C-alpha positions as protocol buffer text, in pm:
chain_id: "A"
residue {
  index: 1
  type: MET
  ca { x: -2919 y: 3738 z: 6163 }
}
residue {
  index: 2
  type: LYS
  ca { x: -3049 y: 4090 z: 6308 }
}
residue {
  index: 3
  type: LEU
  ca { x: -3128 y: 4349 z: 6078 }
}
residue {
  index: 4
  type: SER
  ca { x: -3160 y: 4720 z: 6164 }
}
residue {
  index: 5
  type: PHE
  ca { x: -3432 y: 4944 z: 6005 }
}
residue {
  index: 6
  type: THR
  ca { x: -3613 y: 5244 z: 6037 }
}
residue {
  index: 7
  type: LYS
  ca { x: -3979 y: 5287 z: 5967 }
}
residue {
  index: 8
  type: MET
  ca { x: -4093 y: 5593 z: 5813 }
}
residue {
  index: 9
  type: GLN
  ca { x: -4400 y: 5736 z: 5631 }
}
residue {
  index: 10
  type: GLY
  ca { x: -4513 y: 6027 z: 5414 }
}
residue {
  index: 11
  type: CYS
  ca { x: -4871 y: 6068 z: 5411 }
}
residue {
  index: 12
  type: ALA
  ca { x: -4919 y: 5740 z: 5539 }
}
residue {
  index: 13
  type: ASN
  ca { x: -4722 y: 5574 z: 5235 }
}
residue {
  index: 14
  type: ASP
  ca { x: -4491 y: 5376 z: 5481 }
}
residue {
  index: 15
  type: TYR
  ca { x: -4185 y: 5184 z: 5401 }
}
residue {
  index: 16
  type: ILE
  ca { x: -3892 y: 5017 z: 5590 }
}
residue {
  index: 17
  type: TYR
  ca { x: -3587 y: 5191 z: 5546 }
}
residue {
  index: 18
  type: LEU
  ca { x: -3247 y: 5011 z: 5529 }
}
residue {
  index: 19
  type: ASP
  ca { x: -2901 y: 5182 z: 5543 }
}
residue {
  index: 20
  type: CYS
  ca { x: -2722 y: 5002 z: 5260 }
}
residue {
  index: 21
  type: ARG
  ca { x: -2458 y: 5250 z: 5194 }
}
residue {
  index: 22
  type: ALA
  ca { x: -2177 y: 5045 z: 5332 }
}
residue {
  index: 23
  type: SER
  ca { x: -2305 y: 4709 z: 5291 }
}
residue {
  index: 24
  type: GLY
  ca { x: -2489 y: 4737 z: 4971 }
}
residue {
  index: 25
  type: VAL
  ca { x: -2848 y: 4595 z: 4899 }
}
residue {
  index: 26
  type: PRO
  ca { x: -2918 y: 4248 z: 5078 }
}
residue {
  index: 27
  type: GLU
  ca { x: -2898 y: 3966 z: 4795 }
}
residue {
  index: 28
  type: ASN
  ca { x: -3223 y: 3841 z: 4896 }
}
residue {
  index: 29
  type: ILE
  ca { x: -3413 y: 4176 z: 4899 }
}
residue {
  index: 30
  type: ALA
  ca { x: -3707 y: 4068 z: 4699 }
}
residue {
  index: 31
  type: ALA
  ca { x: -3794 y: 3794 z: 4939 }
}
residue {
  index: 32
  type: LEU
  ca { x: -3699 y: 4019 z: 5225 }
}
residue {
  index: 33
  type: SER
  ca { x: -3949 y: 4283 z: 5124 }
}
residue {
  index: 34
  type: GLU
  ca { x: -4224 y: 4020 z: 5085 }
}
residue {
  index: 35
  type: LYS
  ca { x: -4161 y: 3896 z: 5425 }
}
residue {
  index: 36
  type: LEU
  ca { x: -4104 y: 4229 z: 5615 }
}
residue {
  index: 37
  type: SER
  ca { x: -4394 y: 4407 z: 5434 }
}
residue {
  index: 38
  type: ARG
  ca { x: -4683 y: 4187 z: 5547 }
}
residue {
  index: 39
  type: ARG
  ca { x: -4900 y: 4351 z: 5786 }
}
residue {
  index: 40
  type: HIS
  ca { x: -5009 y: 4171 z: 6109 }
}
residue {
  index: 41
  type: PHE
  ca { x: -4748 y: 3923 z: 6054 }
}
residue {
  index: 42
  type: SER
  ca { x: -4417 y: 4132 z: 6056 }
}
residue {
  index: 43
  type: ILE
  ca { x: -4316 y: 4491 z: 6054 }
}
residue {
  index: 44
  type: GLY
  ca { x: -4573 y: 4565 z: 5779 }
}
residue {
  index: 45
  type: ALA
  ca { x: -4507 y: 4815 z: 5506 }
}
residue {
  index: 46
  type: ASP
  ca { x: -4556 y: 4921 z: 5147 }
}
residue {
  index: 47
  type: GLY
  ca { x: -4211 y: 4799 z: 5072 }
}
residue {
  index: 48
  type: ILE
  ca { x: -3859 y: 4838 z: 5150 }
}
residue {
  index: 49
  type: ILE
  ca { x: -3634 y: 5128 z: 5060 }
}
residue {
  index: 50
  type: CYS
  ca { x: -3277 y: 5068 z: 5047 }
}
residue {
  index: 51
  type: ILE
  ca { x: -3052 y: 5398 z: 5112 }
}
residue {
  index: 52
  type: CYS
  ca { x: -2757 y: 5331 z: 4923 }
}
residue {
  index: 53
  type: ALA
  ca { x: -2416 y: 5493 z: 4797 }
}
residue {
  index: 54
  type: PRO
  ca { x: -2455 y: 5756 z: 4532 }
}
residue {
  index: 55
  type: ARG
  ca { x: -2383 y: 5676 z: 4172 }
}
residue {
  index: 56
  type: THR
  ca { x: -2359 y: 6040 z: 4071 }
}
residue {
  index: 57
  type: ALA
  ca { x: -2038 y: 6242 z: 4154 }
}
residue {
  index: 58
  type: GLY
  ca { x: -2154 y: 6504 z: 4432 }
}
residue {
  index: 59
  type: ALA
  ca { x: -2493 y: 6302 z: 4504 }
}
residue {
  index: 60
  type: ASP
  ca { x: -2564 y: 6262 z: 4862 }
}
residue {
  index: 61
  type: ALA
  ca { x: -2741 y: 5886 z: 4838 }
}
residue {
  index: 62
  type: MET
  ca { x: -2917 y: 5659 z: 4602 }
}
residue {
  index: 63
  type: MET
  ca { x: -3262 y: 5524 z: 4666 }
}
residue {
  index: 64
  type: ARG
  ca { x: -3387 y: 5180 z: 4546 }
}
residue {
  index: 65
  type: ILE
  ca { x: -3733 y: 5101 z: 4597 }
}
residue {
  index: 66
  type: PHE
  ca { x: -3872 y: 4730 z: 4650 }
}
residue {
  index: 67
  type: ASN
  ca { x: -4264 y: 4688 z: 4659 }
}
residue {
  index: 68
  type: ALA
  ca { x: -4461 y: 4462 z: 4880 }
}
residue {
  index: 69
  type: ASP
  ca { x: -4444 y: 4193 z: 4617 }
}
residue {
  index: 70
  type: GLY
  ca { x: -4074 y: 4204 z: 4569 }
}
residue {
  index: 71
  type: SER
  ca { x: -4074 y: 4381 z: 4242 }
}
residue {
  index: 72
  type: GLU
  ca { x: -3845 y: 4707 z: 4203 }
}
residue {
  index: 73
  type: GLY
  ca { x: -3981 y: 5032 z: 4126 }
}
residue {
  index: 74
  type: LYS
  ca { x: -3802 y: 5333 z: 3944 }
}
residue {
  index: 75
  type: MET
  ca { x: -3920 y: 5611 z: 4190 }
}
residue {
  index: 76
  type: CYS
  ca { x: -4126 y: 5703 z: 4488 }
}
residue {
  index: 77
  type: GLY
  ca { x: -4224 y: 6054 z: 4580 }
}
residue {
  index: 78
  type: ASN
  ca { x: -4323 y: 6002 z: 4921 }
}
residue {
  index: 79
  type: GLY
  ca { x: -4026 y: 5772 z: 4978 }
}
residue {
  index: 80
  type: ILE
  ca { x: -3764 y: 6038 z: 4829 }
}
residue {
  index: 81
  type: ARG
  ca { x: -3883 y: 6267 z: 5112 }
}
residue {
  index: 82
  type: CYS
  ca { x: -3835 y: 6019 z: 5366 }
}
residue {
  index: 83
  type: VAL
  ca { x: -3479 y: 5930 z: 5241 }
}
residue {
  index: 84
  type: ALA
  ca { x: -3394 y: 6317 z: 5255 }
}
residue {
  index: 85
  type: GLU
  ca { x: -3542 y: 6319 z: 5619 }
}
residue {
  index: 86
  type: TRP
  ca { x: -3327 y: 6024 z: 5713 }
}
residue {
  index: 87
  type: LEU
  ca { x: -3012 y: 6163 z: 5564 }
}
residue {
  index: 88
  type: TYR
  ca { x: -3086 y: 6508 z: 5715 }
}
residue {
  index: 89
  type: THR
  ca { x: -3121 y: 6348 z: 6086 }
}
residue {
  index: 90
  type: HIS
  ca { x: -2830 y: 6099 z: 6027 }
}
residue {
  index: 91
  type: GLY
  ca { x: -2532 y: 6318 z: 5968 }
}
residue {
  index: 92
  type: ILE
  ca { x: -2605 y: 6500 z: 5644 }
}
residue {
  index: 93
  type: ALA
  ca { x: -2786 y: 6797 z: 5752 }
}
residue {
  index: 94
  type: LYS
  ca { x: -2785 y: 6968 z: 5426 }
}
residue {
  index: 95
  type: GLU
  ca { x: -3075 y: 7209 z: 5332 }
}
residue {
  index: 96
  type: THR
  ca { x: -3075 y: 7081 z: 4989 }
}
residue {
  index: 97
  type: LEU
  ca { x: -2978 y: 6715 z: 4910 }
}
residue {
  index: 98
  type: ALA
  ca { x: -2918 y: 6524 z: 4572 }
}
residue {
  index: 99
  type: ILE
  ca { x: -3061 y: 6181 z: 4561 }
}
residue {
  index: 100
  type: ASP
  ca { x: -2998 y: 5936 z: 4299 }
}
residue {
  index: 101
  type: THR
  ca { x: -3289 y: 5720 z: 4169 }
}
residue {
  index: 102
  type: LEU
  ca { x: -3349 y: 5468 z: 3877 }
}
residue {
  index: 103
  type: SER
  ca { x: -3551 y: 5760 z: 3726 }
}
residue {
  index: 104
  type: GLY
  ca { x: -3244 y: 5992 z: 3751 }
}
residue {
  index: 105
  type: LEU
  ca { x: -3079 y: 6234 z: 4007 }
}
residue {
  index: 106
  type: LYS
  ca { x: -3368 y: 6415 z: 4212 }
}
residue {
  index: 107
  type: THR
  ca { x: -3294 y: 6762 z: 4391 }
}
residue {
  index: 108
  type: VAL
  ca { x: -3484 y: 6770 z: 4731 }
}
residue {
  index: 109
  type: THR
  ca { x: -3507 y: 7096 z: 4939 }
}
residue {
  index: 110
  type: HIS
  ca { x: -3573 y: 7120 z: 5312 }
}
residue {
  index: 111
  type: GLN
  ca { x: -3886 y: 7353 z: 5377 }
}
residue {
  index: 112
  type: GLY
  ca { x: -3905 y: 7312 z: 5757 }
}
residue {
  index: 113
  type: ALA
  ca { x: -3936 y: 7065 z: 6037 }
}
residue {
  index: 114
  type: GLY
  ca { x: -4024 y: 6728 z: 5841 }
}
residue {
  index: 115
  type: LEU
  ca { x: -4127 y: 6916 z: 5536 }
}
residue {
  index: 116
  type: TRP
  ca { x: -3956 y: 6883 z: 5191 }
}
residue {
  index: 117
  type: GLN
  ca { x: -4005 y: 6974 z: 4825 }
}
residue {
  index: 118
  type: VAL
  ca { x: -3878 y: 6766 z: 4549 }
}
residue {
  index: 119
  type: GLU
  ca { x: -3788 y: 6844 z: 4219 }
}
residue {
  index: 120
  type: MET
  ca { x: -3960 y: 6562 z: 4025 }
}
residue {
  index: 121
  type: GLY
  ca { x: -3871 y: 6635 z: 3666 }
}
residue {
  index: 122
  type: ALA
  ca { x: -4064 y: 6664 z: 3343 }
}
residue {
  index: 123
  type: TYR
  ca { x: -4360 y: 6459 z: 3283 }
}
residue {
  index: 124
  type: SER
  ca { x: -4473 y: 6311 z: 2943 }
}
residue {
  index: 125
  type: ALA
  ca { x: -4801 y: 6186 z: 2823 }
}
residue {
  index: 126
  type: MET
  ca { x: -4623 y: 5977 z: 2508 }
}
residue {
  index: 127
  type: PRO
  ca { x: -4703 y: 5612 z: 2514 }
}
residue {
  index: 128
  type: ALA
  ca { x: -4358 y: 5503 z: 2449 }
}
residue {
  index: 129
  type: ASP
  ca { x: -4245 y: 5675 z: 2769 }
}
residue {
  index: 130
  type: LEU
  ca { x: -4493 y: 5474 z: 2979 }
}
residue {
  index: 131
  type: PRO
  ca { x: -4459 y: 5231 z: 2792 }
}
residue {
  index: 132
  type: ALA
  ca { x: -4834 y: 5174 z: 2653 }
}
residue {
  index: 133
  type: VAL
  ca { x: -4926 y: 4987 z: 2343 }
}
residue {
  index: 134
  type: ASN
  ca { x: -5256 y: 4971 z: 2126 }
}
residue {
  index: 135
  type: MET
  ca { x: -5340 y: 5322 z: 2220 }
}
residue {
  index: 136
  type: GLY
  ca { x: -5209 y: 5524 z: 1950 }
}
residue {
  index: 137
  type: GLU
  ca { x: -4890 y: 5730 z: 1900 }
}
residue {
  index: 138
  type: ASP
  ca { x: -4997 y: 6068 z: 2003 }
}
residue {
  index: 139
  type: ALA
  ca { x: -5029 y: 6199 z: 2379 }
}
residue {
  index: 140
  type: LEU
  ca { x: -5229 y: 5965 z: 2583 }
}
residue {
  index: 141
  type: VAL
  ca { x: -5466 y: 6260 z: 2696 }
}
residue {
  index: 142
  type: ASN
  ca { x: -5854 y: 6153 z: 2760 }
}
residue {
  index: 143
  type: LYS
  ca { x: -5838 y: 5828 z: 2575 }
}
residue {
  index: 144
  type: PRO
  ca { x: -6075 y: 5549 z: 2594 }
}
residue {
  index: 145
  type: LEU
  ca { x: -5993 y: 5241 z: 2764 }
}
residue {
  index: 146
  type: THR
  ca { x: -6197 y: 4931 z: 2807 }
}
residue {
  index: 147
  type: VAL
  ca { x: -6130 y: 4732 z: 3147 }
}
residue {
  index: 148
  type: GLU
  ca { x: -6331 y: 4420 z: 3204 }
}
residue {
  index: 149
  type: GLY
  ca { x: -6613 y: 4519 z: 2986 }
}
residue {
  index: 150
  type: LYS
  ca { x: -6632 y: 4900 z: 3128 }
}
residue {
  index: 151
  type: ASP
  ca { x: -6534 y: 5187 z: 2941 }
}
residue {
  index: 152
  type: TRP
  ca { x: -6322 y: 5457 z: 3124 }
}
residue {
  index: 153
  type: ASN
  ca { x: -6153 y: 5775 z: 2984 }
}
residue {
  index: 154
  type: VAL
  ca { x: -5799 y: 5789 z: 3091 }
}
residue {
  index: 155
  type: THR
  ca { x: -5495 y: 6027 z: 3078 }
}
residue {
  index: 156
  type: CYS
  ca { x: -5160 y: 5823 z: 3093 }
}
residue {
  index: 157
  type: ILE
  ca { x: -4847 y: 6011 z: 3234 }
}
residue {
  index: 158
  type: SER
  ca { x: -4496 y: 5893 z: 3299 }
}
residue {
  index: 159
  type: VAL
  ca { x: -4322 y: 6067 z: 3594 }
}
residue {
  index: 160
  type: GLY
  ca { x: -4012 y: 5825 z: 3576 }
}
residue {
  index: 161
  type: ASN
  ca { x: -4292 y: 5552 z: 3651 }
}
residue {
  index: 162
  type: PRO
  ca { x: -4631 y: 5495 z: 3467 }
}
residue {
  index: 163
  type: HIS
  ca { x: -4936 y: 5614 z: 3594 }
}
residue {
  index: 164
  type: CYS
  ca { x: -5291 y: 5577 z: 3443 }
}
residue {
  index: 165
  type: VAL
  ca { x: -5539 y: 5850 z: 3593 }
}
residue {
  index: 166
  type: THR
  ca { x: -5915 y: 5886 z: 3539 }
}
residue {
  index: 167
  type: VAL
  ca { x: -6159 y: 6139 z: 3675 }
}
residue {
  index: 168
  type: VAL
  ca { x: -6462 y: 6023 z: 3881 }
}
residue {
  index: 169
  type: GLU
  ca { x: -6760 y: 6169 z: 4058 }
}
residue {
  index: 170
  type: ASP
  ca { x: -6711 y: 6004 z: 4386 }
}
residue {
  index: 171
  type: VAL
  ca { x: -6383 y: 5861 z: 4463 }
}
residue {
  index: 172
  type: ASP
  ca { x: -6492 y: 5721 z: 4814 }
}
residue {
  index: 173
  type: SER
  ca { x: -6750 y: 5483 z: 4640 }
}
residue {
  index: 174
  type: LEU
  ca { x: -6491 y: 5299 z: 4425 }
}
residue {
  index: 175
  type: LYS
  ca { x: -6405 y: 4950 z: 4529 }
}
residue {
  index: 176
  type: LEU
  ca { x: -6040 y: 4944 z: 4417 }
}
residue {
  index: 177
  type: GLU
  ca { x: -5990 y: 4616 z: 4526 }
}
residue {
  index: 178
  type: ASP
  ca { x: -6185 y: 4496 z: 4255 }
}
residue {
  index: 179
  type: ILE
  ca { x: -6102 y: 4713 z: 3961 }
}
residue {
  index: 180
  type: GLY
  ca { x: -5749 y: 4811 z: 4071 }
}
residue {
  index: 181
  type: PRO
  ca { x: -5581 y: 4483 z: 3960 }
}
residue {
  index: 182
  type: ALA
  ca { x: -5768 y: 4481 z: 3629 }
}
residue {
  index: 183
  type: PHE
  ca { x: -5597 y: 4815 z: 3547 }
}
residue {
  index: 184
  type: GLU
  ca { x: -5274 y: 4719 z: 3679 }
}
residue {
  index: 185
  type: HIS
  ca { x: -5244 y: 4403 z: 3457 }
}
residue {
  index: 186
  type: HIS
  ca { x: -5423 y: 4559 z: 3153 }
}
residue {
  index: 187
  type: ALA
  ca { x: -5261 y: 4429 z: 2842 }
}
residue {
  index: 188
  type: ASN
  ca { x: -5208 y: 4778 z: 2709 }
}
residue {
  index: 189
  type: PHE
  ca { x: -4953 y: 4819 z: 2975 }
}
residue {
  index: 190
  type: PRO
  ca { x: -4673 y: 4560 z: 2939 }
}
residue {
  index: 191
  type: GLU
  ca { x: -4482 y: 4677 z: 3261 }
}
residue {
  index: 192
  type: ARG
  ca { x: -4806 y: 4719 z: 3448 }
}
residue {
  index: 193
  type: ILE
  ca { x: -4929 y: 5039 z: 3573 }
}
residue {
  index: 194
  type: ASN
  ca { x: -5026 y: 5253 z: 3867 }
}
residue {
  index: 195
  type: THR
  ca { x: -5390 y: 5376 z: 3849 }
}
residue {
  index: 196
  type: GLU
  ca { x: -5525 y: 5704 z: 4015 }
}
residue {
  index: 197
  type: PHE
  ca { x: -5883 y: 5775 z: 4063 }
}
residue {
  index: 198
  type: VAL
  ca { x: -5957 y: 6148 z: 4120 }
}
residue {
  index: 199
  type: GLN
  ca { x: -6237 y: 6363 z: 4205 }
}
residue {
  index: 200
  type: VAL
  ca { x: -6237 y: 6722 z: 4137 }
}
residue {
  index: 201
  type: VAL
  ca { x: -6334 y: 6943 z: 4431 }
}
residue {
  index: 202
  type: ASP
  ca { x: -6233 y: 7297 z: 4262 }
}
residue {
  index: 203
  type: LYS
  ca { x: -5960 y: 7375 z: 4036 }
}
residue {
  index: 204
  type: THR
  ca { x: -5698 y: 7374 z: 4296 }
}
residue {
  index: 205
  type: HIS
  ca { x: -5820 y: 7103 z: 4538 }
}
residue {
  index: 206
  type: LEU
  ca { x: -5847 y: 6727 z: 4436 }
}
residue {
  index: 207
  type: LYS
  ca { x: -5937 y: 6411 z: 4613 }
}
residue {
  index: 208
  type: MET
  ca { x: -5772 y: 6080 z: 4498 }
}
residue {
  index: 209
  type: ARG
  ca { x: -5716 y: 5733 z: 4583 }
}
residue {
  index: 210
  type: VAL
  ca { x: -5431 y: 5507 z: 4413 }
}
residue {
  index: 211
  type: TRP
  ca { x: -5388 y: 5143 z: 4318 }
}
residue {
  index: 212
  type: GLU
  ca { x: -4981 y: 5082 z: 4303 }
}
residue {
  index: 213
  type: ARG
  ca { x: -4844 y: 4826 z: 4107 }
}
residue {
  index: 214
  type: GLY
  ca { x: -4697 y: 4578 z: 4309 }
}
residue {
  index: 215
  type: SER
  ca { x: -4838 y: 4713 z: 4642 }
}
residue {
  index: 216
  type: GLY
  ca { x: -5220 y: 4746 z: 4588 }
}
residue {
  index: 217
  type: GLU
  ca { x: -5421 y: 5025 z: 4747 }
}
residue {
  index: 218
  type: THR
  ca { x: -5198 y: 5251 z: 4941 }
}
residue {
  index: 219
  type: TRP
  ca { x: -5298 y: 5551 z: 5148 }
}
residue {
  index: 220
  type: ALA
  ca { x: -5077 y: 5781 z: 4932 }
}
residue {
  index: 221
  type: CYS
  ca { x: -4849 y: 5784 z: 4627 }
}
residue {
  index: 222
  type: GLY
  ca { x: -4618 y: 6094 z: 4562 }
}
residue {
  index: 223
  type: THR
  ca { x: -4547 y: 6021 z: 4199 }
}
residue {
  index: 224
  type: GLY
  ca { x: -4923 y: 5922 z: 4146 }
}
residue {
  index: 225
  type: THR
  ca { x: -5044 y: 6275 z: 4306 }
}
residue {
  index: 226
  type: CYS
  ca { x: -4785 y: 6449 z: 4053 }
}
residue {
  index: 227
  type: ALA
  ca { x: -4943 y: 6246 z: 3779 }
}
residue {
  index: 228
  type: THR
  ca { x: -5280 y: 6331 z: 3861 }
}
residue {
  index: 229
  type: VAL
  ca { x: -5203 y: 6686 z: 3882 }
}
residue {
  index: 230
  type: ALA
  ca { x: -5015 y: 6639 z: 3549 }
}
residue {
  index: 231
  type: ALA
  ca { x: -5318 y: 6459 z: 3396 }
}
residue {
  index: 232
  type: LEU
  ca { x: -5568 y: 6732 z: 3509 }
}
residue {
  index: 233
  type: THR
  ca { x: -5358 y: 7011 z: 3368 }
}
residue {
  index: 234
  type: GLU
  ca { x: -5337 y: 6861 z: 3045 }
}
residue {
  index: 235
  type: LEU
  ca { x: -5715 y: 6827 z: 3053 }
}
residue {
  index: 236
  type: GLY
  ca { x: -5758 y: 7183 z: 3140 }
}
residue {
  index: 237
  type: LEU
  ca { x: -5931 y: 7100 z: 3502 }
}
residue {
  index: 238
  type: CYS
  ca { x: -5620 y: 7258 z: 3701 }
}
residue {
  index: 239
  type: PRO
  ca { x: -5430 y: 7563 z: 3623 }
}
residue {
  index: 240
  type: ALA
  ca { x: -5044 y: 7548 z: 3574 }
}
residue {
  index: 241
  type: GLY
  ca { x: -4823 y: 7751 z: 3765 }
}
residue {
  index: 242
  type: GLU
  ca { x: -5038 y: 7727 z: 4089 }
}
residue {
  index: 243
  type: ASP
  ca { x: -5009 y: 7505 z: 4388 }
}
residue {
  index: 244
  type: ILE
  ca { x: -5262 y: 7220 z: 4386 }
}
residue {
  index: 245
  type: HIS
  ca { x: -5372 y: 7060 z: 4693 }
}
residue {
  index: 246
  type: VAL
  ca { x: -5435 y: 6691 z: 4661 }
}
residue {
  index: 247
  type: GLN
  ca { x: -5618 y: 6508 z: 4957 }
}
residue {
  index: 248
  type: LEU
  ca { x: -5535 y: 6130 z: 4995 }
}
residue {
  index: 249
  type: ARG
  ca { x: -5636 y: 5886 z: 5224 }
}
residue {
  index: 250
  type: GLY
  ca { x: -5318 y: 5946 z: 5431 }
}
residue {
  index: 251
  type: GLY
  ca { x: -5252 y: 6335 z: 5405 }
}
residue {
  index: 252
  type: VAL
  ca { x: -5247 y: 6623 z: 5173 }
}
residue {
  index: 253
  type: LEU
  ca { x: -4962 y: 6664 z: 4917 }
}
residue {
  index: 254
  type: THR
  ca { x: -4911 y: 6988 z: 4711 }
}
residue {
  index: 255
  type: ILE
  ca { x: -4819 y: 6991 z: 4353 }
}
residue {
  index: 256
  type: ARG
  ca { x: -4717 y: 7254 z: 4101 }
}
residue {
  index: 257
  type: VAL
  ca { x: -4660 y: 7241 z: 3739 }
}
residue {
  index: 258
  type: LEU
  ca { x: -4389 y: 7444 z: 3605 }
}
residue {
  index: 259
  type: PRO
  ca { x: -4290 y: 7552 z: 3256 }
}
residue {
  index: 260
  type: GLY
  ca { x: -4157 y: 7278 z: 3049 }
}
residue {
  index: 261
  type: ARG
  ca { x: -4419 y: 7038 z: 3222 }
}
residue {
  index: 262
  type: GLN
  ca { x: -4167 y: 7030 z: 3543 }
}
residue {
  index: 263
  type: LEU
  ca { x: -4332 y: 6938 z: 3864 }
}
residue {
  index: 264
  type: LEU
  ca { x: -4277 y: 7027 z: 4225 }
}
residue {
  index: 265
  type: MET
  ca { x: -4405 y: 6823 z: 4487 }
}
residue {
  index: 266
  type: THR
  ca { x: -4417 y: 6949 z: 4868 }
}
residue {
  index: 267
  type: GLY
  ca { x: -4500 y: 6701 z: 5196 }
}
residue {
  index: 268
  type: ALA
  ca { x: -4413 y: 6580 z: 5500 }
}
residue {
  index: 269
  type: ALA
  ca { x: -4185 y: 6298 z: 5589 }
}
residue {
  index: 270
  type: GLU
  ca { x: -4197 y: 6131 z: 5948 }
}
residue {
  index: 271
  type: THR
  ca { x: -4000 y: 5885 z: 6121 }
}
residue {
  index: 272
  type: VAL
  ca { x: -4243 y: 5611 z: 6283 }
}
residue {
  index: 273
  type: CYS
  ca { x: -3998 y: 5390 z: 6468 }
}
residue {
  index: 274
  type: GLU
  ca { x: -3635 y: 5249 z: 6481 }
}
residue {
  index: 275
  type: GLY
  ca { x: -3561 y: 4882 z: 6569 }
}
residue {
  index: 276
  type: THR
  ca { x: -3410 y: 4557 z: 6473 }
}
residue {
  index: 277
  type: THR
  ca { x: -3568 y: 4238 z: 6341 }
}
residue {
  index: 278
  type: GLU
  ca { x: -3468 y: 3871 z: 6273 }
}
residue {
  index: 279
  type: VAL
  ca { x: -3410 y: 3773 z: 5917 }
}
């Protein structure tokens, strides 16, 4: 059977996009995501994103995310910008789009050619919202965490999915393939966790790498970038109300923390190619 797809990327966070608005999500989507995401052997991607019919009245579509290991994610900041770009170029050319996710309805606004701003909602540092266990009941800001015998200071943030942020002196020197899995599968995070390692350049410029649960190191993570800026705002290292520019391996995202811990994310979305594949 032939499957039509669109390959898109936001800051090199690349997914295979399927139009499932009429057909629904394929029954074998987990196995399909594992198969098609294999780099060098298939299309290659960080996973599959299904563009589905909306659940909320008045919304334009729903996004469902399946990681490279077949697991389902709740929210993807880079992915939702690409969904907006796909809708915009496939018959829904609205300047503001409403997109359902498993983390709620998100508003995405066109900022120019291939540029979108996402209202990401409010973040939380409370353990029940991640979830996190064995770390106390108060906000998880600058908390000690022992990972495979090494002590880290971490700030844990939920932006609809869970993140563990730690500040380091030199992000490029880290061997994420060694330490990332230990964070992801740490016993304190029963649903696993995404982990961000961030270097402070100055108060409005950061450099970050990310280990995503289910996908490993990716070149960018929109929700992770939001969580990182939220964490550094909580730590007093970045100012609220100002644009914070975060350099990722795949490009730059701009994040702003608004009153009420609301987050705005601005970044690009680009179509790489369209095609069909045998499945």
